[in-house]
C-alpha atoms as one frame of an Amber mdcrd trajectory, in Angstrom:
protein
  17.783   1.356   7.147  20.500   3.996   6.934  21.125   3.036  10.564  22.167
  -0.413   9.343  23.199   0.281   5.722  25.978  -2.067   4.639  27.577   0.692
   2.512  26.773   3.637   0.248  27.503   4.173  -3.418  27.040   7.406  -5.397
  25.616   7.442  -8.914  24.992   9.833 -11.763  22.536   8.803 -14.471  21.951
   9.588 -18.110  19.455  12.430 -18.648  16.828   9.938 -19.835  17.279   7.619
 -16.815  17.269  10.564 -14.400  14.053  11.812 -15.968  12.402   8.422 -15.491
  13.455   8.291 -11.833  12.048  11.762 -11.198   8.779  10.710 -12.866   8.533
   7.835 -10.393   9.826   4.806 -12.270  11.222   2.324  -9.733  14.102   0.910
 -11.805  17.474   2.142 -13.033  19.028  -0.134 -15.636  22.748  -0.668 -16.099
  22.750   1.357 -19.336  21.268   4.312 -17.468  24.328   4.776 -15.251  26.971
   7.322 -16.246  29.140   7.433 -13.119  29.564   5.235 -10.060  32.085   6.091
  -7.373  32.896   2.486  -6.380  31.807  -1.117  -6.631  29.574  -2.541  -3.933
  27.661  -5.641  -2.935  23.951  -6.278  -3.350  21.879  -4.236  -0.929  24.206
  -1.245  -0.761  22.474   2.115  -0.634  22.567   3.750  -4.064  22.481   7.534
  -3.723  21.680   9.259  -7.014  22.811  12.824  -7.721  22.347  14.995 -10.779
  25.292  16.630 -12.568  25.058  19.587 -10.172  25.428  17.166  -7.242  21.868
  17.720  -6.128  20.074  14.780  -4.565  17.747  12.912  -6.942  16.842   9.748
  -5.086  17.877   6.708  -3.114  17.607   2.995  -3.855  19.227  -0.383  -3.312
  22.035  -1.564  -5.562  22.246  -4.941  -7.330  25.537  -5.479  -9.201  24.376
  -8.764 -10.746  21.123  -7.613 -12.329  20.396  -5.506 -15.420  18.189  -3.551
 -12.997  21.097  -2.005 -11.131  19.083   0.176  -8.740  15.608  -0.353  -7.327
  14.297   2.942  -6.035  13.080   3.508  -2.487  12.683   7.288  -2.556  13.107
  10.288  -4.807  12.740  14.052  -4.318  13.846  15.673  -1.093  16.242  13.696
   1.133  14.627  11.625   3.882  15.918   9.264   6.517  15.386   5.687   5.357
  15.862   3.438   8.356  14.131   0.571  10.124  11.276   2.868  11.158  10.761
   3.874   7.512  10.620   0.213   6.483   8.192  -0.642   9.263   5.908   2.203
   8.217   5.969   1.035   4.583   5.105  -2.534   5.520   2.437  -1.442   7.979
   0.747   0.734   5.343   0.716  -2.116   2.825  -0.643  -4.632   5.336  -3.341
  -2.221   6.569  -4.557  -1.715   3.000  -5.069  -5.479   2.602  -6.875  -5.780
   5.911  -9.414  -3.290   4.618  -9.952  -5.386   1.477 -10.221  -8.710   3.291
 -12.127  -7.786   6.415 -13.814 -11.160   6.947 -12.683 -14.783   7.099 -14.026
 -15.757   3.685 -10.586 -15.007   2.232  -7.496 -15.881   4.267  -4.995 -16.049
   1.409  -3.886 -12.790  -0.215  -0.945 -10.601  -1.163   0.354  -8.271   1.527
   3.189  -6.610  -0.386   3.332  -6.284  -4.168   6.905  -5.154  -4.660   7.545
  -1.930  -6.540   3.811  -1.268  -6.686   3.766  -0.865  -2.899   7.005   1.111
  -2.810   9.036  -1.927  -1.708  10.867  -3.020  -4.866  11.865  -6.651  -5.107
   9.708  -7.863  -2.197   6.605 -10.017  -2.542   4.777 -11.118   0.600   1.821
 -13.515   0.447  -0.217 -14.698   3.406  -1.863 -18.124   3.607  -3.949 -18.197
   6.760  -1.170 -18.099   9.372   1.762 -18.805   7.057   3.712 -15.876   5.593
   5.752 -16.370   2.431   8.311 -13.670   1.592   9.760 -13.772  -1.924  12.768
 -11.778  -3.052  13.032 -10.941  -6.758  16.464  -9.435  -6.145  19.361 -10.069
  -3.774  19.162  -6.463  -2.522  17.061  -7.474   0.476  19.156 -10.393   1.719
  21.341  -8.189   3.962  18.152  -6.927   5.625  16.440 -10.300   5.974  16.553
 -10.393   9.771  15.153  -6.871   9.951  12.306  -7.732   7.589  11.545 -10.938
   9.446  11.369  -9.062  12.749   9.021  -6.380  11.401   6.716  -8.872   9.705
   6.668 -10.964  12.883   5.749  -7.931  14.979   3.003  -6.750  12.627   1.432
 -10.112  11.737   2.549 -12.681  14.319   2.438 -15.539  11.790   2.991 -19.100
  12.923   5.446 -19.728  10.105   7.594 -17.549   7.841   9.062 -19.003   4.643
  11.554 -17.389   2.260  11.350 -17.879  -1.509  14.011 -16.599  -3.883  13.986
 -15.727  -7.558  15.988 -18.121  -9.722  18.159 -15.171 -10.768  19.617 -14.814
  -7.250  22.979 -16.479  -6.677  22.346 -16.974  -2.995  25.601 -18.878  -2.337
  27.529 -15.815  -3.443  25.761 -13.643  -0.885  24.433 -15.731   1.977  25.453
 -19.416   1.956  23.243 -20.283   4.930  20.000 -19.152   3.293  18.287 -20.857
   0.366  15.010 -20.966  -1.502  12.328 -22.421   0.746  14.141 -21.616   3.987
  11.919 -21.579   7.084  12.634 -18.372   8.992  10.152 -18.921  11.799   8.233
 -21.913  13.082   8.340 -25.382  11.552   8.159 -26.388   7.927   4.554 -27.233
   6.997   3.789 -30.943   6.911   2.275 -31.023   3.482   0.272 -28.191   1.997
  -1.058 -25.117   3.789  -4.855 -24.768   3.637  -6.480 -21.347   3.186  -9.778
 -19.852   2.060 -10.556 -17.788  -1.007 -14.075 -16.404  -1.232 -15.188 -19.289
   0.958 -13.471 -21.983  -1.137 -10.729 -24.059   0.465  -7.430 -24.404  -1.379
  -4.070 -25.874  -0.599  -0.874 -23.913  -1.206   2.617 -25.355  -1.425   4.741
 -22.472  -0.082   8.124 -24.220  -0.089   8.155 -26.060  -3.412   5.176 -24.630
  -5.318   5.238 -22.107  -8.140   5.538 -18.460  -7.135   4.774 -18.451  -3.392
   2.609 -21.561  -3.581  -0.547 -20.395  -5.353  -1.689 -17.970  -8.063  -3.466
 -15.395  -5.912  -3.545 -12.810  -8.693  -6.382 -14.555 -10.581  -8.841 -14.407
  -7.663 -11.198 -11.865  -9.231 -11.151 -13.596 -12.605 -11.954 -16.909 -10.938
 -14.995 -15.248  -9.405 -16.112 -14.078 -12.841 -15.797 -17.623 -14.194 -18.095
 -18.769 -11.395 -20.779 -16.320 -12.540 -20.718 -17.586 -16.141 -20.310 -21.333
 -15.541 -23.860 -22.482 -14.793 -24.944 -25.533 -16.813 -21.806 -25.417 -18.942
 -19.228 -28.095 -19.655 -15.947 -26.354 -18.795 -12.413 -27.028 -20.017  -9.687
 -25.444 -17.901  -6.432 -25.395 -19.900  -3.159 -24.957 -17.981  -5.275 -25.665
 -14.913  -2.391 -26.052 -12.440  -4.091 -26.987  -9.134  -7.623 -26.303 -10.364
  -8.396 -22.781  -9.181 -10.656 -21.894 -12.099 -12.056 -25.451 -12.109 -13.423
 -25.277  -8.577 -14.966 -21.841  -9.088 -16.666 -23.137 -12.235 -17.999 -26.098
 -10.273 -19.383 -23.856  -7.537 -20.948 -21.754 -10.266 -23.048 -24.727 -11.319
 -20.993 -26.163 -14.193 -22.264 -29.493 -15.456 -18.728 -30.833 -15.763 -15.165
 -29.583 -15.532 -11.986 -30.946 -17.069  -8.664 -29.780 -15.628  -5.933 -30.007
 -18.259  -2.269 -29.672 -17.327   1.078 -31.239 -18.145   1.930 -31.660 -14.446
   0.623 -34.797 -12.776   1.392 -33.442  -9.264  -0.606 -30.292 -10.056  -3.583
 -32.368 -11.215  -3.408 -34.484  -8.072  -3.515 -31.251  -6.081  -6.575 -30.173
  -8.107  -8.322 -33.392  -7.086  -7.417 -32.758  -3.458  -8.799 -29.231  -3.709
 -12.105 -30.634  -4.944 -12.063 -33.083  -2.048 -11.467 -30.228   0.404 -14.720
 -28.644  -0.767 -16.905 -31.742  -0.900 -19.301 -30.215   1.641 -20.372 -27.717
  -1.025 -23.197 -29.436  -2.919 -22.490 -27.790  -6.266 -18.788 -28.643  -6.142
 -19.494 -32.192  -4.975 -22.061 -32.831  -7.716 -19.957 -31.414 -10.552 -18.241
 -34.092 -12.640 -14.540 -33.308 -12.441 -11.898 -35.134 -14.459  -8.301 -34.458
 -15.432  -6.127 -34.749 -18.514  -2.358 -34.888 -18.074  -1.038 -33.789 -21.448
   0.623 -30.953 -23.318  -2.041 -28.278 -23.800  -1.442 -27.763 -27.521  -1.556
 -31.487 -28.232  -4.569 -32.071 -25.986  -6.635 -29.318 -27.592  -5.916 -30.763
 -31.004  -6.870 -34.245 -29.848 -10.112 -33.052 -28.238 -11.029 -31.306 -31.496
 -10.409 -34.500 -33.454 -12.709 -36.274 -31.011 -15.299 -33.563 -31.735 -15.508
 -32.612 -28.057 -17.241 -29.302 -27.393 -17.362 -27.145 -24.288 -19.562 -24.314
 -23.087 -16.544 -22.550 -21.578 -12.847 -22.835 -22.342 -10.342 -21.166 -20.003
  -6.820 -20.620 -21.334  -4.397 -19.327 -18.692  -0.865 -20.299 -19.782   2.436
 -19.553 -18.035   4.505 -16.629 -19.215   5.646 -17.124 -22.797   7.908 -14.041
 -22.805  10.589 -14.100 -20.128  12.732 -11.682 -22.151  11.981  -9.047 -24.766
  13.180 -11.229 -27.627  10.443 -13.736 -26.733   7.571 -11.347 -27.428   6.822
 -12.299 -31.026   6.975 -16.020 -30.323   4.693 -15.432 -27.324   2.154 -13.638
 -29.507   2.252 -16.543 -31.958   1.690 -19.002 -29.115  -1.315 -17.007 -27.847
  -2.777 -16.984 -31.344  -2.263 -20.719 -31.774  -3.894 -21.404 -28.407  -6.832
 -19.211 -29.383  -7.385 -21.145 -32.619  -7.132 -24.469 -30.796  -9.471 -23.353
 -28.003 -12.051 -22.156 -30.529 -11.837 -25.581 -32.132 -13.487 -27.090 -29.048
 -15.760 -24.186 -28.045 -19.540 -24.420 -28.514 -21.245 -21.813 -30.684 -22.774
 -20.347 -27.532 -19.628 -20.869 -25.478 -17.454 -18.434 -23.567 -13.712 -18.130
 -24.123 -11.590 -16.901 -21.212  -8.127 -15.820 -22.408  -5.418 -14.791 -19.939
  -1.774 -13.750 -20.087   0.761 -13.190 -17.319   3.573 -12.036 -19.648   4.596
  -8.548 -18.517   6.501  -7.957 -21.759   3.349  -8.470 -23.810   1.205  -5.330
 -23.312  -2.533  -5.711 -22.786  -3.444  -4.199 -26.158  -1.033  -6.498 -27.962
  -2.408  -9.576 -26.202  -6.076  -8.746 -26.734  -5.396  -7.843 -30.352  -3.581
 -11.151 -30.912  -6.521 -13.154 -29.548  -9.125 -11.236 -31.535  -7.160 -11.410
 -34.798  -6.557 -15.146 -34.390 -10.275 -15.712 -33.822 -11.242 -13.657 -36.860
  -8.707 -15.503 -39.015 -10.141 -18.809 -37.790 -13.577 -17.728 -38.984 -14.959
 -17.396 -35.454 -14.757 -13.694 -34.592 -15.212 -12.845 -30.942 -17.463 -10.392
 -29.147 -15.716  -9.059 -26.051 -17.735  -9.245 -22.857 -15.147  -7.914 -20.437
 -11.437  -7.162 -20.113  -9.875  -7.405 -16.668  -6.531  -7.150 -14.902  -5.107
  -7.565 -11.449  -6.941  -8.345  -8.223  -7.194  -5.525  -5.678  -4.341  -6.859
  -3.535  -2.043  -6.726  -6.601  -1.928  -2.949  -7.261  -0.101  -1.629 -10.316
   2.114   1.429  -9.945   4.229   1.426 -13.126   3.916   0.048 -16.678   6.083
  -3.055 -16.215   4.101  -3.959 -13.106   0.982  -4.532 -15.196   1.538  -8.132
 -16.216  -1.878  -9.790 -15.826  -4.660  -9.373 -18.373  -7.744 -11.432 -19.021
 -10.565 -11.275 -21.570 -14.019 -12.874 -21.482 -15.596 -13.226 -24.920 -18.006
 -15.272 -27.023 -18.266 -16.125 -30.700 -20.342 -13.587 -32.617
């Protein structure tokens, strides 16, 4: 991309920030910058030197984010151009093709941002629809280049752009917005794809993330293995991913609980998509549209009991100051979930809050259970699916624990 770089900016970092870059951390925060030779727009090449003016690394600059530089390379100087970008994308895509070699799964992550050496870029594939999501404005100047490379490597029928809410797109590119269709026609309704043989719909233009929560694929499969003959409650169900896996696993009944009526309608449609599967068709599926905390309390008052309770809430900690309140929320949810869990039931507890470390989350759940008088025995602790690799501490956001009451 140096052949099309919009501009270059030189930086010197604090000793601590420079050390982190050399160790491989992909971010440089604003407080880590000591010197900057000029101001620049998002996407400018940030060239980092040490105090002896020796090359440290190269990244892309974002003047509007606390993460000022997202690193592309460190160590010896290299030429970062369109060929470099194509090679990076090709490597990432090839790795996924090895994981998903058959047609049982046609929805998966192709690029996982910093963890694939492409900071700020997420790319998810739903059958023949590609959704590119930018977490930073640094890639907007290179959008046409990215589109062309993805088109050459994948030949998708449709390419859709999603943008993080933190991006002031009007300031940078007034003709591009969240949900823009870069190739093909906008989907008429949802996009249908397969996951382990189950059909799901994704809403790539208006849905959460890129349209579906692909990261929980492996944990959904584990729910399927434990669901036989159980009455299952799926809390924060969204469009029913865990619900359908539980049904295919032989659950006696499944309740999808969510505050979003559109999400619950999508869950019903997902069940309808899979009506040819006998186990899914025969499972009694119902929905509850209600706040999760209130609903769990009400179900307990009704003395409802379930053989499996799945609790997979949205992120409770969007900033560091939210961590303690997030921990309290996880503990409250644990107590409420245990209030409707059978003695022989299984509790599935998940968190997608990157700022809450795995140990802190698991400890919060276990302590809440013990305090409630229903201590848990851990069966398994899990993390990200294989197409969501983790390459640095902050990239490890997803954690999940399967447990039962001792």
